[in-house]
N, C-alpha and C positions, 0 to 999 in steps of 0.2 A: 696402504692408507689412501682413502678417497680425498680428493681435493674438494674445496667448496663448490666448484663448478659442477663436479659430478653429483654432489648432493642436491643441488637445486635444478639440475637439468631434468627433463621429463621426456617420456616417450609419448608420441601421439599429439593430438591437437588440444587446444584449450577448451574449456567448457563452453565458452562463448562460440567458438568455431563449431563445436559439436552440435550445439542447439541450433545454430544457424543452418548447418547442413541438414539437420533433421527437420527443419521447418518449425521448430518449437520456440525459437528465440522471442518472438513477439508475445506469445502467450506467457512465457516466463517473465518478461518485462512487465506485463500487465498484472500478473499475480504479485510481483515484488512491489509495484506501485500501490496496489490495493492494500497490501499488508502495511505499508508505511502509513497510508491514510487511516486505516483501521486503528493502528497503533497510536497515532496522534489523537484520534477521537477518544479512545479509551484512556489515554494519558490525561487528557483534559477532563474527562468524566471523573477520574480518580482525584485529580487536583481540586475539583469543585464538589467532590463527594456526591455526585449525581448517579442515581440508579438508571438502568436502561429505561425503566418505565417513566421516570421523571424526565429524562432527556427526550424521549419520544413525545411526551406531553408538551415540553418546551418547543419542540420542532413542529408541533401540530401534525404529527404522523402517528402511525401505529407502532407498537412494540415489534411486530414482525417485520415492518419496513426497516426499522432500526437494526434489527438482527441481520437483514440482508446487506445493509450498509456496512456493518462490522464484519461480515463474512469475507475473508480475503480471497476466496475463490469466486465470488459473485462480482463480476466487473461491470454489471449493468447498473451503474449509478449515474444520476443526473446532476448537472451543475446546481440545479435548484435544491436538491437534497443536500449536497455538500455545503451550499450557502446556508441553509437552515441549521445544519449541524455546527458550522462555524459560529453563527450568531448565537445559538443556544449555549455554546460553551465560552462565550465572550471573546471569540477570535474573529478574524476576517479571513476570507478565502482569497488566496493569491495563486493565480495561474500564469504561466509564461511558457513561451516556446524556447527550447534550448537546442542549439545547433548540434547535430550529430557529429561525433568525432570519428 
């Protein structure tokens, strides 16, 4: 019979260590952050019953620019665009530096 320690132990490195060794950690973090931002904007749109076209209009931008903002793999987003999205959805943009652990 296996002990709890045997069930939870693993062979090899963690995903974090693997990505770091592979040089892909920063890219993975960027994608994760962009997914969170995209999810928050989509969630706000649903709450306000805003279509993409209407939100783009409220932001003073194009629908294709909004699609880029919502694309989790496109990390070329500006603070101005984020600010406009926040304002258009009745939110405020909050940025802060967080110490690495």
